[in-house]
BADO-606592 format. One record per atom (N, C-alpha, C): residue number from 1; atom name; x, y, z. Coordinates in nm, 3 decimals, decimal comma. Each point is the difference from the previous one (the first is absolute). Example, Ala and Ser with C-alpha at 12.3 -4.5 7.8 and 13.67 -1.06 7.14 Angstrom:
2
{k->1; a->N; X->1,319; Y->-0,569; Z->0,780}
{k->1; a->CA; X->-0,089; Y->0,119; Z->0,000}
{k->1; a->C; X->0,090; Y->0,120; Z->0,000}
{k->2; a->N; X->-0,035; Y->0,105; Z->-0,072}
{k->2; a->CA; X->0,082; Y->0,119; Z->0,006}
{k->2; a->C; X->-0,077; Y->0,109; Z->0,073}
END
This chain:
115
{k->1; a->N; X->18,043; Y->1,510; Z->1,048}
{k->1; a->CA; X->0,080; Y->0,117; Z->-0,021}
{k->1; a->C; X->0,080; Y->0,030; Z->0,126}
{k->2; a->N; X->0,122; Y->0,046; Z->-0,021}
{k->2; a->CA; X->0,090; Y->0,032; Z->0,110}
{k->2; a->C; X->0,048; Y->0,142; Z->-0,018}
{k->3; a->N; X->-0,001; Y->0,079; Z->0,109}
{k->3; a->CA; X->0,053; Y->0,136; Z->-0,007}
{k->3; a->C; X->0,151; Y->-0,006; Z->-0,005}
{k->4; a->N; X->0,057; Y->0,066; Z->-0,101}
{k->4; a->CA; X->0,145; Y->0,007; Z->-0,015}
{k->4; a->C; X->0,047; Y->0,136; Z->0,050}
{k->5; a->N; X->0,131; Y->0,014; Z->0,026}
{k->5; a->CA; X->0,050; Y->0,132; Z->0,042}
{k->5; a->C; X->-0,037; Y->0,106; Z->-0,103}
{k->6; a->N; X->-0,034; Y->0,119; Z->0,048}
{k->6; a->CA; X->-0,037; Y->0,109; Z->-0,090}
{k->6; a->C; X->-0,149; Y->0,002; Z->-0,028}
{k->7; a->N; X->-0,076; Y->-0,086; Z->0,066}
{k->7; a->CA; X->-0,145; Y->0,000; Z->-0,017}
{k->7; a->C; X->-0,048; Y->-0,070; Z->-0,124}
{k->8; a->N; X->0,090; Y->-0,064; Z->-0,076}
{k->8; a->CA; X->-0,044; Y->-0,072; Z->-0,119}
{k->8; a->C; X->-0,047; Y->-0,139; Z->0,040}
{k->9; a->N; X->-0,074; Y->-0,058; Z->-0,087}
{k->9; a->CA; X->-0,052; Y->-0,133; Z->0,030}
{k->9; a->C; X->0,060; Y->-0,102; Z->-0,096}
{k->10; a->N; X->0,023; Y->-0,117; Z->0,055}
{k->10; a->CA; X->0,053; Y->-0,107; Z->-0,082}
{k->10; a->C; X->-0,085; Y->-0,125; Z->0,020}
{k->11; a->N; X->0,029; Y->-0,099; Z->-0,073}
{k->11; a->CA; X->-0,073; Y->-0,126; Z->0,015}
{k->11; a->C; X->0,096; Y->-0,108; Z->0,044}
{k->12; a->N; X->-0,054; Y->-0,098; Z->0,062}
{k->12; a->CA; X->0,081; Y->-0,114; Z->0,045}
{k->12; a->C; X->-0,081; Y->-0,127; Z->-0,019}
{k->13; a->N; X->0,069; Y->-0,108; Z->-0,013}
{k->13; a->CA; X->-0,066; Y->-0,128; Z->-0,019}
{k->13; a->C; X->0,027; Y->-0,092; Z->0,118}
{k->14; a->N; X->0,001; Y->0,059; Z->0,119}
{k->14; a->CA; X->0,022; Y->-0,081; Z->0,120}
{k->14; a->C; X->-0,127; Y->-0,078; Z->0,032}
{k->15; a->N; X->0,017; Y->-0,126; Z->0,025}
{k->15; a->CA; X->-0,112; Y->-0,084; Z->0,040}
{k->15; a->C; X->0,038; Y->-0,069; Z->0,130}
{k->16; a->N; X->-0,081; Y->0,019; Z->0,100}
{k->16; a->CA; X->0,023; Y->-0,066; Z->0,128}
{k->16; a->C; X->-0,093; Y->-0,118; Z->0,010}
{k->17; a->N; X->0,054; Y->-0,112; Z->0,035}
{k->17; a->CA; X->-0,080; Y->-0,121; Z->0,010}
{k->17; a->C; X->0,025; Y->-0,063; Z->0,136}
{k->18; a->N; X->-0,107; Y->-0,025; Z->0,074}
{k->18; a->CA; X->0,011; Y->-0,062; Z->0,132}
{k->18; a->C; X->-0,068; Y->-0,135; Z->-0,005}
{k->19; a->N; X->0,066; Y->-0,098; Z->0,056}
{k->19; a->CA; X->-0,059; Y->-0,134; Z->0,007}
{k->19; a->C; X->-0,001; Y->-0,045; Z->0,145}
{k->20; a->N; X->-0,117; Y->-0,037; Z->0,046}
{k->20; a->CA; X->-0,014; Y->-0,052; Z->0,136}
{k->20; a->C; X->-0,075; Y->-0,133; Z->-0,011}
{k->21; a->N; X->0,065; Y->-0,106; Z->0,040}
{k->21; a->CA; X->-0,064; Y->-0,130; Z->-0,003}
{k->21; a->C; X->-0,087; Y->-0,016; Z->0,124}
{k->22; a->N; X->-0,131; Y->-0,002; Z->-0,021}
{k->22; a->CA; X->-0,093; Y->-0,011; Z->0,112}
{k->22; a->C; X->-0,134; Y->-0,047; Z->-0,052}
{k->23; a->N; X->-0,065; Y->-0,089; Z->0,074}
{k->23; a->CA; X->-0,135; Y->-0,041; Z->-0,042}
{k->23; a->C; X->-0,100; Y->0,115; Z->0,014}
{k->24; a->N; X->0,034; Y->0,104; Z->0,077}
{k->24; a->CA; X->-0,091; Y->0,112; Z->0,019}
{k->24; a->C; X->-0,020; Y->0,078; Z->-0,130}
{k->25; a->N; X->0,093; Y->-0,010; Z->-0,092}
{k->25; a->CA; X->-0,013; Y->0,071; Z->-0,127}
{k->25; a->C; X->-0,085; Y->-0,072; Z->-0,101}
{k->26; a->N; X->-0,033; Y->-0,124; Z->0,025}
{k->26; a->CA; X->-0,080; Y->-0,079; Z->-0,094}
{k->26; a->C; X->-0,148; Y->0,020; Z->0,029}
{k->27; a->N; X->-0,084; Y->-0,006; Z->-0,104}
{k->27; a->CA; X->-0,144; Y->0,011; Z->0,023}
{k->27; a->C; X->-0,048; Y->-0,110; Z->0,095}
{k->28; a->N; X->-0,064; Y->0,038; Z->0,106}
{k->28; a->CA; X->-0,053; Y->-0,097; Z->0,097}
{k->28; a->C; X->0,105; Y->-0,055; Z->0,094}
{k->29; a->N; X->0,124; Y->0,041; Z->-0,015}
{k->29; a->CA; X->0,106; Y->-0,054; Z->0,085}
{k->29; a->C; X->0,035; Y->0,096; Z->0,111}
{k->30; a->N; X->0,040; Y->-0,055; Z->0,112}
{k->30; a->CA; X->0,049; Y->0,083; Z->0,111}
{k->30; a->C; X->0,068; Y->-0,092; Z->0,100}
{k->31; a->N; X->0,061; Y->0,062; Z->0,099}
{k->31; a->CA; X->0,062; Y->-0,079; Z->0,105}
{k->31; a->C; X->-0,104; Y->-0,049; Z->0,100}
{k->32; a->N; X->-0,117; Y->0,057; Z->-0,003}
{k->32; a->CA; X->-0,104; Y->-0,039; Z->0,095}
{k->32; a->C; X->0,020; Y->0,072; Z->0,132}
{k->33; a->N; X->-0,074; Y->-0,044; Z->0,098}
{k->33; a->CA; X->0,006; Y->0,061; Z->0,133}
{k->33; a->C; X->0,113; Y->-0,066; Z->0,077}
{k->34; a->N; X->0,085; Y->0,083; Z->0,061}
{k->34; a->CA; X->0,114; Y->-0,054; Z->0,074}
{k->34; a->C; X->-0,045; Y->-0,052; Z->0,136}
{k->35; a->N; X->0,082; Y->-0,081; Z->0,060}
{k->35; a->CA; X->-0,028; Y->-0,056; Z->0,132}
{k->35; a->C; X->-0,008; Y->0,111; Z->0,104}
{k->36; a->N; X->0,087; Y->0,100; Z->-0,012}
{k->36; a->CA; X->-0,002; Y->0,112; Z->0,095}
{k->36; a->C; X->-0,130; Y->0,078; Z->-0,011}
{k->37; a->N; X->-0,050; Y->0,018; Z->-0,122}
{k->37; a->CA; X->-0,127; Y->0,070; Z->-0,018}
{k->37; a->C; X->-0,114; Y->-0,076; Z->0,064}
{k->38; a->N; X->0,001; Y->-0,131; Z->-0,013}
{k->38; a->CA; X->-0,104; Y->-0,081; Z->0,063}
{k->38; a->C; X->0,006; Y->0,008; Z->0,152}
{k->39; a->N; X->0,119; Y->-0,004; Z->0,055}
{k->39; a->CA; X->0,015; Y->0,009; Z->0,146}
{k->39; a->C; X->-0,050; Y->0,135; Z->0,049}
{k->40; a->N; X->0,040; Y->0,108; Z->-0,068}
{k->40; a->CA; X->-0,047; Y->0,133; Z->0,039}
{k->40; a->C; X->-0,151; Y->0,013; Z->-0,012}
{k->41; a->N; X->-0,057; Y->-0,057; Z->-0,105}
{k->41; a->CA; X->-0,145; Y->0,002; Z->-0,017}
{k->41; a->C; X->-0,070; Y->-0,068; Z->0,117}
{k->42; a->N; X->0,047; Y->-0,119; Z->0,037}
{k->42; a->CA; X->-0,065; Y->-0,073; Z->0,110}
{k->42; a->C; X->0,019; Y->0,068; Z->0,135}
{k->43; a->N; X->0,117; Y->0,059; Z->0,022}
{k->43; a->CA; X->0,021; Y->0,075; Z->0,125}
{k->43; a->C; X->-0,095; Y->0,119; Z->0,006}
{k->44; a->N; X->-0,011; Y->0,073; Z->-0,111}
{k->44; a->CA; X->-0,091; Y->0,115; Z->-0,004}
{k->44; a->C; X->-0,144; Y->-0,045; Z->0,023}
{k->45; a->N; X->-0,041; Y->-0,109; Z->-0,064}
{k->45; a->CA; X->-0,136; Y->-0,051; Z->0,014}
{k->45; a->C; X->-0,029; Y->-0,042; Z->0,144}
{k->46; a->N; X->0,095; Y->-0,068; Z->0,064}
{k->46; a->CA; X->-0,019; Y->-0,044; Z->0,139}
{k->46; a->C; X->-0,013; Y->0,120; Z->0,093}
{k->47; a->N; X->0,088; Y->0,102; Z->-0,017}
{k->47; a->CA; X->-0,010; Y->0,120; Z->0,084}
{k->47; a->C; X->-0,132; Y->0,073; Z->-0,023}
{k->48; a->N; X->-0,043; Y->0,010; Z->-0,126}
{k->48; a->CA; X->-0,126; Y->0,068; Z->-0,030}
{k->48; a->C; X->-0,117; Y->-0,074; Z->0,066}
{k->49; a->N; X->-0,001; Y->-0,132; Z->-0,011}
{k->49; a->CA; X->-0,106; Y->-0,077; Z->0,064}
{k->49; a->C; X->0,005; Y->0,014; Z->0,151}
{k->50; a->N; X->0,118; Y->-0,001; Z->0,057}
{k->50; a->CA; X->0,017; Y->0,018; Z->0,145}
{k->50; a->C; X->-0,062; Y->0,132; Z->0,045}
{k->51; a->N; X->0,034; Y->0,109; Z->-0,069}
{k->51; a->CA; X->-0,053; Y->0,129; Z->0,039}
{k->51; a->C; X->-0,150; Y->0,011; Z->-0,024}
{k->52; a->N; X->-0,047; Y->-0,045; Z->-0,115}
{k->52; a->CA; X->-0,141; Y->0,013; Z->-0,033}
{k->52; a->C; X->-0,086; Y->-0,087; Z->0,091}
{k->53; a->N; X->0,034; Y->-0,129; Z->0,009}
{k->53; a->CA; X->-0,080; Y->-0,091; Z->0,083}
{k->53; a->C; X->0,010; Y->0,035; Z->0,148}
{k->54; a->N; X->0,120; Y->0,039; Z->0,045}
{k->54; a->CA; X->0,016; Y->0,039; Z->0,140}
{k->54; a->C; X->-0,079; Y->0,125; Z->0,035}
{k->55; a->N; X->-0,002; Y->0,096; Z->-0,091}
{k->55; a->CA; X->-0,077; Y->0,122; Z->0,023}
{k->55; a->C; X->-0,149; Y->-0,029; Z->0,001}
{k->56; a->N; X->-0,046; Y->-0,079; Z->-0,097}
{k->56; a->CA; X->-0,143; Y->-0,037; Z->-0,003}
{k->56; a->C; X->-0,038; Y->-0,075; Z->0,127}
{k->57; a->N; X->0,083; Y->-0,092; Z->0,045}
{k->57; a->CA; X->-0,027; Y->-0,075; Z->0,123}
{k->57; a->C; X->-0,010; Y->0,095; Z->0,120}
{k->58; a->N; X->0,094; Y->0,092; Z->0,012}
{k->58; a->CA; X->-0,002; Y->0,094; Z->0,113}
{k->58; a->C; X->-0,123; Y->0,091; Z->-0,003}
{k->59; a->N; X->-0,043; Y->0,038; Z->-0,118}
{k->59; a->CA; X->-0,118; Y->0,086; Z->-0,011}
{k->59; a->C; X->-0,127; Y->-0,078; Z->0,036}
{k->60; a->N; X->-0,014; Y->-0,120; Z->-0,055}
{k->60; a->CA; X->-0,123; Y->-0,079; Z->0,020}
{k->60; a->C; X->-0,005; Y->-0,067; Z->0,138}
{k->61; a->N; X->0,107; Y->-0,065; Z->0,042}
{k->61; a->CA; X->-0,003; Y->-0,079; Z->0,122}
{k->61; a->C; X->0,034; Y->0,080; Z->0,125}
{k->62; a->N; X->0,096; Y->0,092; Z->-0,011}
{k->62; a->CA; X->0,046; Y->0,072; Z->0,118}
{k->62; a->C; X->-0,054; Y->0,143; Z->0,008}
{k->63; a->N; X->-0,083; Y->0,040; Z->-0,096}
{k->63; a->CA; X->-0,060; Y->0,133; Z->-0,004}
{k->63; a->C; X->0,105; Y->0,111; Z->0,013}
{k->64; a->N; X->0,112; Y->-0,016; Z->-0,070}
{k->64; a->CA; X->0,107; Y->0,100; Z->-0,002}
{k->64; a->C; X->-0,013; Y->0,076; Z->-0,131}
{k->65; a->N; X->0,020; Y->0,132; Z->0,003}
{k->65; a->CA; X->-0,011; Y->0,077; Z->-0,123}
{k->65; a->C; X->0,125; Y->0,087; Z->-0,020}
{k->66; a->N; X->0,011; Y->0,055; Z->-0,120}
{k->66; a->CA; X->0,112; Y->0,088; Z->-0,032}
{k->66; a->C; X->0,131; Y->-0,075; Z->-0,013}
{k->67; a->N; X->0,109; Y->0,074; Z->0,027}
{k->67; a->CA; X->0,134; Y->-0,059; Z->-0,011}
{k->67; a->C; X->0,022; Y->-0,112; Z->0,100}
{k->68; a->N; X->-0,070; Y->0,004; Z->0,109}
{k->68; a->CA; X->0,017; Y->-0,102; Z->0,105}
{k->68; a->C; X->-0,047; Y->-0,138; Z->-0,046}
{k->69; a->N; X->-0,077; Y->-0,006; Z->-0,109}
{k->69; a->CA; X->-0,047; Y->-0,129; Z->-0,052}
{k->69; a->C; X->0,109; Y->-0,076; Z->-0,074}
{k->70; a->N; X->0,109; Y->0,067; Z->-0,035}
{k->70; a->CA; X->0,111; Y->-0,068; Z->-0,069}
{k->70; a->C; X->0,059; Y->-0,102; Z->0,096}
{k->71; a->N; X->0,018; Y->-0,125; Z->-0,045}
{k->71; a->CA; X->0,053; Y->-0,103; Z->0,090}
{k->71; a->C; X->0,142; Y->0,035; Z->0,049}
{k->72; a->N; X->0,021; Y->-0,019; Z->0,130}
{k->72; a->CA; X->0,130; Y->0,026; Z->0,064}
{k->72; a->C; X->0,050; Y->0,142; Z->-0,027}
{k->73; a->N; X->-0,089; Y->0,098; Z->0,016}
{k->73; a->CA; X->0,032; Y->0,138; Z->-0,034}
{k->73; a->C; X->0,120; Y->0,053; Z->0,079}
{k->74; a->N; X->0,015; Y->-0,041; Z->0,124}
{k->74; a->CA; X->0,113; Y->0,050; Z->0,078}
{k->74; a->C; X->0,134; Y->-0,048; Z->-0,056}
{k->75; a->N; X->0,004; Y->-0,124; Z->-0,046}
{k->75; a->CA; X->0,121; Y->-0,050; Z->-0,064}
{k->75; a->C; X->0,033; Y->0,081; Z->-0,124}
{k->76; a->N; X->-0,100; Y->0,026; Z->-0,087}
{k->76; a->CA; X->0,022; Y->0,073; Z->-0,124}
{k->76; a->C; X->0,039; Y->0,145; Z->0,025}
{k->77; a->N; X->-0,043; Y->0,056; Z->0,113}
{k->77; a->CA; X->0,039; Y->0,136; Z->0,035}
{k->77; a->C; X->0,148; Y->0,005; Z->0,040}
{k->78; a->N; X->0,049; Y->-0,104; Z->0,062}
{k->78; a->CA; X->0,140; Y->-0,002; Z->0,043}
{k->78; a->C; X->0,093; Y->-0,064; Z->-0,104}
{k->79; a->N; X->-0,056; Y->-0,057; Z->-0,105}
{k->79; a->CA; X->0,078; Y->-0,071; Z->-0,101}
{k->79; a->C; X->0,112; Y->0,084; Z->-0,062}
{k->80; a->N; X->-0,026; Y->0,125; Z->-0,040}
{k->80; a->CA; X->0,111; Y->0,079; Z->-0,059}
{k->80; a->C; X->0,119; Y->0,017; Z->0,095}
{k->81; a->N; X->-0,026; Y->0,022; Z->0,128}
{k->81; a->CA; X->0,113; Y->0,015; Z->0,094}
{k->81; a->C; X->0,070; Y->-0,134; Z->0,022}
{k->82; a->N; X->-0,075; Y->-0,110; Z->-0,007}
{k->82; a->CA; X->0,063; Y->-0,132; Z->0,012}
{k->82; a->C; X->0,094; Y->-0,026; Z->-0,118}
{k->83; a->N; X->-0,043; Y->0,037; Z->-0,119}
{k->83; a->CA; X->0,084; Y->-0,018; Z->-0,119}
{k->83; a->C; X->0,124; Y->0,089; Z->0,011}
{k->84; a->N; X->-0,020; Y->0,123; Z->0,046}
{k->84; a->CA; X->0,113; Y->0,092; Z->0,015}
{k->84; a->C; X->0,101; Y->-0,054; Z->0,101}
{k->85; a->N; X->-0,048; Y->-0,052; Z->0,114}
{k->85; a->CA; X->0,090; Y->-0,059; Z->0,099}
{k->85; a->C; X->0,074; Y->-0,121; Z->-0,056}
{k->86; a->N; X->-0,071; Y->-0,083; Z->-0,076}
{k->86; a->CA; X->0,063; Y->-0,117; Z->-0,061}
{k->86; a->C; X->0,108; Y->0,038; Z->-0,099}
{k->87; a->N; X->-0,027; Y->0,103; Z->-0,081}
{k->87; a->CA; X->0,101; Y->0,045; Z->-0,096}
{k->87; a->C; X->0,121; Y->0,059; Z->0,071}
{k->88; a->N; X->-0,022; Y->0,076; Z->0,106}
{k->88; a->CA; X->0,113; Y->0,058; Z->0,075}
{k->88; a->C; X->0,085; Y->-0,111; Z->0,061}
{k->89; a->N; X->-0,063; Y->-0,104; Z->0,054}
{k->89; a->CA; X->0,073; Y->-0,112; Z->0,058}
{k->89; a->C; X->0,080; Y->-0,074; Z->-0,107}
{k->90; a->N; X->-0,061; Y->-0,020; Z->-0,117}
{k->90; a->CA; X->0,067; Y->-0,068; Z->-0,110}
{k->90; a->C; X->0,121; Y->0,079; Z->-0,048}
{k->91; a->N; X->-0,016; Y->0,132; Z->-0,015}
{k->91; a->CA; X->0,111; Y->0,085; Z->-0,044}
{k->91; a->C; X->0,113; Y->-0,003; Z->0,102}
{k->92; a->N; X->-0,034; Y->0,008; Z->0,129}
{k->92; a->CA; X->0,103; Y->-0,002; Z->0,105}
{k->92; a->C; X->0,075; Y->-0,132; Z->0,000}
{k->93; a->N; X->-0,073; Y->-0,112; Z->-0,012}
{k->93; a->CA; X->0,065; Y->-0,132; Z->-0,002}
{k->93; a->C; X->0,087; Y->-0,016; Z->-0,124}
{k->94; a->N; X->-0,049; Y->0,046; Z->-0,115}
{k->94; a->CA; X->0,077; Y->-0,010; Z->-0,125}
{k->94; a->C; X->0,126; Y->0,084; Z->0,009}
{k->95; a->N; X->-0,010; Y->0,119; Z->0,055}
{k->95; a->CA; X->0,116; Y->0,088; Z->0,015}
{k->95; a->C; X->0,104; Y->-0,064; Z->0,090}
{k->96; a->N; X->-0,046; Y->-0,064; Z->0,106}
{k->96; a->CA; X->0,092; Y->-0,067; Z->0,092}
{k->96; a->C; X->0,075; Y->-0,113; Z->-0,070}
{k->97; a->N; X->-0,074; Y->-0,078; Z->-0,080}
{k->97; a->CA; X->0,063; Y->-0,112; Z->-0,072}
{k->97; a->C; X->0,100; Y->0,053; Z->-0,103}
{k->98; a->N; X->-0,038; Y->0,104; Z->-0,074}
{k->98; a->CA; X->0,090; Y->0,056; Z->-0,101}
{k->98; a->C; X->0,127; Y->0,055; Z->0,066}
{k->99; a->N; X->-0,015; Y->0,070; Z->0,111}
{k->99; a->CA; X->0,116; Y->0,054; Z->0,071}
{k->99; a->C; X->0,091; Y->-0,112; Z->0,051}
{k->100; a->N; X->-0,060; Y->-0,109; Z->0,046}
{k->100; a->CA; X->0,078; Y->-0,114; Z->0,048}
{k->100; a->C; X->0,080; Y->-0,062; Z->-0,114}
{k->101; a->N; X->-0,064; Y->-0,013; Z->-0,116}
{k->101; a->CA; X->0,068; Y->-0,056; Z->-0,117}
{k->101; a->C; X->0,114; Y->0,092; Z->-0,045}
{k->102; a->N; X->-0,027; Y->0,131; Z->-0,003}
{k->102; a->CA; X->0,104; Y->0,095; Z->-0,039}
{k->102; a->C; X->0,117; Y->-0,006; Z->0,096}
{k->103; a->N; X->-0,028; Y->-0,018; Z->0,128}
{k->103; a->CA; X->0,104; Y->-0,008; Z->0,101}
{k->103; a->C; X->0,087; Y->-0,124; Z->-0,023}
{k->104; a->N; X->-0,062; Y->-0,113; Z->-0,031}
{k->104; a->CA; X->0,076; Y->-0,123; Z->-0,025}
{k->104; a->C; X->0,085; Y->0,012; Z->-0,126}
{k->105; a->N; X->-0,055; Y->0,065; Z->-0,102}
{k->105; a->CA; X->0,073; Y->0,015; Z->-0,126}
{k->105; a->C; X->0,123; Y->0,088; Z->0,019}
{k->106; a->N; X->-0,017; Y->0,106; Z->0,077}
{k->106; a->CA; X->0,112; Y->0,094; Z->0,017}
{k->106; a->C; X->0,095; Y->-0,045; Z->0,110}
{k->107; a->N; X->-0,021; Y->-0,115; Z->0,057}
{k->107; a->CA; X->0,089; Y->-0,052; Z->0,103}
{k->107; a->C; X->-0,018; Y->0,064; Z->0,137}
{k->108; a->N; X->-0,117; Y->0,054; Z->0,024}
{k->108; a->CA; X->-0,028; Y->0,058; Z->0,130}
{k->108; a->C; X->0,044; Y->0,143; Z->0,016}
{k->109; a->N; X->0,058; Y->0,060; Z->-0,103}
{k->109; a->CA; X->0,047; Y->0,139; Z->0,008}
{k->109; a->C; X->-0,092; Y->0,086; Z->-0,087}
{k->110; a->N; X->-0,117; Y->0,029; Z->0,052}
{k->110; a->CA; X->-0,097; Y->0,074; Z->-0,080}
{k->110; a->C; X->-0,080; Y->0,094; Z->0,087}
{k->111; a->N; X->-0,048; Y->0,106; Z->-0,060}
{k->111; a->CA; X->-0,087; Y->0,094; Z->0,072}
{k->111; a->C; X->-0,139; Y->-0,060; Z->0,018}
{k->112; a->N; X->-0,027; Y->-0,114; Z->-0,063}
{k->112; a->CA; X->-0,131; Y->-0,062; Z->0,008}
{k->112; a->C; X->-0,008; Y->-0,104; Z->0,111}
{k->113; a->N; X->0,097; Y->-0,010; Z->0,084}
{k->113; a->CA; X->-0,005; Y->-0,099; Z->0,108}
{k->113; a->C; X->-0,120; Y->0,021; Z->0,089}
{k->114; a->N; X->-0,048; Y->-0,109; Z->0,057}
{k->114; a->CA; X->-0,116; Y->0,007; Z->0,089}
{k->114; a->C; X->0,035; Y->0,079; Z->0,125}
{k->115; a->N; X->-0,099; Y->0,064; Z->0,052}
{k->115; a->CA; X->0,019; Y->0,078; Z->0,123}
{k->115; a->C; X->-0,022; Y->-0,090; Z->0,120}
END
């Protein structure tokens, strides 16, 4: 049923049909696990093992407890600032390259020229 102007109702025989060719729509069919999913799974597994085994080793062998038992804790504490510095450097270098390209395209007469 479709609302018509004036609050009356009418009927329509619209039929929408969608066709998507994919093995995922068939019983038992799918694309399977992608290569990227497998890589991410193994990276996650390796990091998890690194943290778990490293922490257990530090607790048992080095008698370290708490957060200090996490392997390479000082590196992980500074990691966010390292990523931030790396991103800032990448953005600065990319901006410099883009400005250089814009300068060449405009024949050297641009407000984007290097300083």
